[in-house]
PyMOL CGO cylinders between C-alpha atoms (Angstrom):
from pymol import cmd
from pymol.cgo import CYLINDER

trace = [
    CYLINDER, -28.11, -22.53, 3.92, -24.48, -22.85, 4.94, 0.3, 1, 1, 1, 1, 1, 1,
    CYLINDER, -24.48, -22.85, 4.94, -22.02, -20.07, 4.28, 0.3, 1, 1, 1, 1, 1, 1,
    CYLINDER, -22.02, -20.07, 4.28, -18.33, -19.91, 4.85, 0.3, 1, 1, 1, 1, 1, 1,
    CYLINDER, -18.33, -19.91, 4.85, -16.27, -16.94, 5.85, 0.3, 1, 1, 1, 1, 1, 1,
    CYLINDER, -16.27, -16.94, 5.85, -13.87, -15.90, 3.07, 0.3, 1, 1, 1, 1, 1, 1,
    CYLINDER, -13.87, -15.90, 3.07, -12.56, -12.73, 4.67, 0.3, 1, 1, 1, 1, 1, 1,
    CYLINDER, -12.56, -12.73, 4.67, -8.88, -12.19, 3.85, 0.3, 1, 1, 1, 1, 1, 1,
    CYLINDER, -8.88, -12.19, 3.85, -6.46, -11.87, 6.73, 0.3, 1, 1, 1, 1, 1, 1,
    CYLINDER, -6.46, -11.87, 6.73, -5.24, -8.29, 6.62, 0.3, 1, 1, 1, 1, 1, 1,
    CYLINDER, -5.24, -8.29, 6.62, -1.71, -7.83, 7.81, 0.3, 1, 1, 1, 1, 1, 1,
    CYLINDER, -1.71, -7.83, 7.81, -1.96, -4.13, 8.35, 0.3, 1, 1, 1, 1, 1, 1,
    CYLINDER, -1.96, -4.13, 8.35, -1.61, -0.67, 6.95, 0.3, 1, 1, 1, 1, 1, 1,
    CYLINDER, -1.61, -0.67, 6.95, 1.35, 0.84, 5.20, 0.3, 1, 1, 1, 1, 1, 1,
    CYLINDER, 1.35, 0.84, 5.20, 2.02, 4.54, 4.70, 0.3, 1, 1, 1, 1, 1, 1,
    CYLINDER, 2.02, 4.54, 4.70, 3.74, 6.18, 1.76, 0.3, 1, 1, 1, 1, 1, 1,
    CYLINDER, 3.74, 6.18, 1.76, 4.63, 9.70, 2.90, 0.3, 1, 1, 1, 1, 1, 1,
    CYLINDER, 4.63, 9.70, 2.90, 4.62, 12.57, 0.42, 0.3, 1, 1, 1, 1, 1, 1,
    CYLINDER, 4.62, 12.57, 0.42, 7.60, 14.39, 1.89, 0.3, 1, 1, 1, 1, 1, 1,
    CYLINDER, 7.60, 14.39, 1.89, 11.41, 14.33, 1.65, 0.3, 1, 1, 1, 1, 1, 1,
    CYLINDER, 11.41, 14.33, 1.65, 11.65, 10.52, 1.51, 0.3, 1, 1, 1, 1, 1, 1,
    CYLINDER, 11.65, 10.52, 1.51, 9.66, 10.35, -1.73, 0.3, 1, 1, 1, 1, 1, 1,
    CYLINDER, 9.66, 10.35, -1.73, 10.36, 13.81, -3.11, 0.3, 1, 1, 1, 1, 1, 1,
    CYLINDER, 10.36, 13.81, -3.11, 12.52, 12.35, -5.87, 0.3, 1, 1, 1, 1, 1, 1,
    CYLINDER, 12.52, 12.35, -5.87, 9.63, 10.27, -7.29, 0.3, 1, 1, 1, 1, 1, 1,
    CYLINDER, 9.63, 10.27, -7.29, 7.86, 12.10, -10.10, 0.3, 1, 1, 1, 1, 1, 1,
    CYLINDER, 7.86, 12.10, -10.10, 4.10, 11.52, -10.31, 0.3, 1, 1, 1, 1, 1, 1,
    CYLINDER, 4.10, 11.52, -10.31, 4.04, 9.59, -7.02, 0.3, 1, 1, 1, 1, 1, 1,
    CYLINDER, 4.04, 9.59, -7.02, 0.25, 9.46, -6.76, 0.3, 1, 1, 1, 1, 1, 1,
    CYLINDER, 0.25, 9.46, -6.76, -0.15, 8.27, -10.36, 0.3, 1, 1, 1, 1, 1, 1,
    CYLINDER, -0.15, 8.27, -10.36, 2.42, 5.49, -9.92, 0.3, 1, 1, 1, 1, 1, 1,
    CYLINDER, 2.42, 5.49, -9.92, 0.91, 4.28, -6.66, 0.3, 1, 1, 1, 1, 1, 1,
    CYLINDER, 0.91, 4.28, -6.66, -2.57, 4.42, -8.18, 0.3, 1, 1, 1, 1, 1, 1,
    CYLINDER, -2.57, 4.42, -8.18, -1.39, 2.14, -10.99, 0.3, 1, 1, 1, 1, 1, 1,
    CYLINDER, -1.39, 2.14, -10.99, 0.17, -0.31, -8.49, 0.3, 1, 1, 1, 1, 1, 1,
    CYLINDER, 0.17, -0.31, -8.49, -3.06, -0.35, -6.46, 0.3, 1, 1, 1, 1, 1, 1,
    CYLINDER, -3.06, -0.35, -6.46, -5.16, -1.17, -9.51, 0.3, 1, 1, 1, 1, 1, 1,
    CYLINDER, -5.16, -1.17, -9.51, -2.80, -3.90, -10.74, 0.3, 1, 1, 1, 1, 1, 1,
    CYLINDER, -2.80, -3.90, -10.74, -2.59, -5.64, -7.35, 0.3, 1, 1, 1, 1, 1, 1,
    CYLINDER, -2.59, -5.64, -7.35, -6.19, -5.01, -6.22, 0.3, 1, 1, 1, 1, 1, 1,
    CYLINDER, -6.19, -5.01, -6.22, -5.13, -3.25, -3.00, 0.3, 1, 1, 1, 1, 1, 1,
    CYLINDER, -5.13, -3.25, -3.00, -7.18, -0.82, -0.91, 0.3, 1, 1, 1, 1, 1, 1,
    CYLINDER, -7.18, -0.82, -0.91, -5.71, 2.67, -0.78, 0.3, 1, 1, 1, 1, 1, 1,
    CYLINDER, -5.71, 2.67, -0.78, -6.55, 6.04, 0.74, 0.3, 1, 1, 1, 1, 1, 1,
    CYLINDER, -6.55, 6.04, 0.74, -5.04, 9.12, -0.88, 0.3, 1, 1, 1, 1, 1, 1,
    CYLINDER, -5.04, 9.12, -0.88, -4.41, 12.15, 1.35, 0.3, 1, 1, 1, 1, 1, 1,
    CYLINDER, -4.41, 12.15, 1.35, -2.50, 15.38, 0.65, 0.3, 1, 1, 1, 1, 1, 1,
    CYLINDER, -2.50, 15.38, 0.65, 0.48, 14.36, 2.77, 0.3, 1, 1, 1, 1, 1, 1,
    CYLINDER, 0.48, 14.36, 2.77, 0.41, 10.54, 2.50, 0.3, 1, 1, 1, 1, 1, 1,
    CYLINDER, 0.41, 10.54, 2.50, -1.03, 7.44, 0.89, 0.3, 1, 1, 1, 1, 1, 1,
    CYLINDER, -1.03, 7.44, 0.89, -2.33, 4.68, 3.18, 0.3, 1, 1, 1, 1, 1, 1,
    CYLINDER, -2.33, 4.68, 3.18, -2.44, 1.13, 1.78, 0.3, 1, 1, 1, 1, 1, 1,
    CYLINDER, -2.44, 1.13, 1.78, -4.24, -1.82, 3.37, 0.3, 1, 1, 1, 1, 1, 1,
    CYLINDER, -4.24, -1.82, 3.37, -3.10, -5.22, 2.18, 0.3, 1, 1, 1, 1, 1, 1,
    CYLINDER, -3.10, -5.22, 2.18, -3.54, -8.84, 3.03, 0.3, 1, 1, 1, 1, 1, 1,
    CYLINDER, -3.54, -8.84, 3.03, -0.57, -11.14, 3.55, 0.3, 1, 1, 1, 1, 1, 1,
    CYLINDER, -0.57, -11.14, 3.55, -0.61, -12.58, 0.03, 0.3, 1, 1, 1, 1, 1, 1,
    CYLINDER, -0.61, -12.58, 0.03, -0.34, -9.15, -1.63, 0.3, 1, 1, 1, 1, 1, 1,
    CYLINDER, -0.34, -9.15, -1.63, 2.58, -7.77, 0.37, 0.3, 1, 1, 1, 1, 1, 1,
    CYLINDER, 2.58, -7.77, 0.37, 5.42, -9.22, -1.72, 0.3, 1, 1, 1, 1, 1, 1,
    CYLINDER, 5.42, -9.22, -1.72, 3.96, -7.92, -5.00, 0.3, 1, 1, 1, 1, 1, 1,
    CYLINDER, 3.96, -7.92, -5.00, 3.35, -4.53, -3.43, 0.3, 1, 1, 1, 1, 1, 1,
    CYLINDER, 3.35, -4.53, -3.43, 6.89, -4.21, -2.06, 0.3, 1, 1, 1, 1, 1, 1,
    CYLINDER, 6.89, -4.21, -2.06, 8.43, -5.35, -5.35, 0.3, 1, 1, 1, 1, 1, 1,
    CYLINDER, 8.43, -5.35, -5.35, 6.38, -2.81, -7.34, 0.3, 1, 1, 1, 1, 1, 1,
    CYLINDER, 6.38, -2.81, -7.34, 7.22, 0.05, -4.97, 0.3, 1, 1, 1, 1, 1, 1,
    CYLINDER, 7.22, 0.05, -4.97, 10.89, -0.88, -4.96, 0.3, 1, 1, 1, 1, 1, 1,
    CYLINDER, 10.89, -0.88, -4.96, 10.91, -0.75, -8.76, 0.3, 1, 1, 1, 1, 1, 1,
    CYLINDER, 10.91, -0.75, -8.76, 9.90, 2.93, -8.65, 0.3, 1, 1, 1, 1, 1, 1,
    CYLINDER, 9.90, 2.93, -8.65, 12.12, 3.73, -5.65, 0.3, 1, 1, 1, 1, 1, 1,
    CYLINDER, 12.12, 3.73, -5.65, 9.15, 4.56, -3.40, 0.3, 1, 1, 1, 1, 1, 1,
    CYLINDER, 9.15, 4.56, -3.40, 9.74, 4.31, 0.35, 0.3, 1, 1, 1, 1, 1, 1,
    CYLINDER, 9.74, 4.31, 0.35, 7.00, 2.79, 2.52, 0.3, 1, 1, 1, 1, 1, 1,
    CYLINDER, 7.00, 2.79, 2.52, 6.47, 2.62, 6.29, 0.3, 1, 1, 1, 1, 1, 1,
    CYLINDER, 6.47, 2.62, 6.29, 4.33, 0.35, 8.45, 0.3, 1, 1, 1, 1, 1, 1,
    CYLINDER, 4.33, 0.35, 8.45, 1.43, 2.02, 10.24, 0.3, 1, 1, 1, 1, 1, 1,
    CYLINDER, 1.43, 2.02, 10.24, 0.74, -0.94, 12.53, 0.3, 1, 1, 1, 1, 1, 1,
    CYLINDER, 0.74, -0.94, 12.53, 0.74, 0.10, 16.15, 0.3, 1, 1, 1, 1, 1, 1,
    CYLINDER, 0.74, 0.10, 16.15, 1.95, -2.48, 18.59, 0.3, 1, 1, 1, 1, 1, 1,
    CYLINDER, 1.95, -2.48, 18.59, 0.68, -2.11, 22.12, 0.3, 1, 1, 1, 1, 1, 1,
]
cmd.load_cgo(trace, "trace")
């Protein structure tokens, strides 16, 4: 039986901090949760941040949705 690898190419992790940068956004976790469900993105919710893992095809939709709510996002990719 032949199988093919269909693993998406993940571009990295992005962090949405829950501090002064996003303090103006009411219901931040609820809004991000809705965006995650709509775009089928992997997310980890912590007390001080939200970590999103996306593939390259989902990035534009993610950034557009976050920009609509005024949510600031940072890249968590570490270049060595």
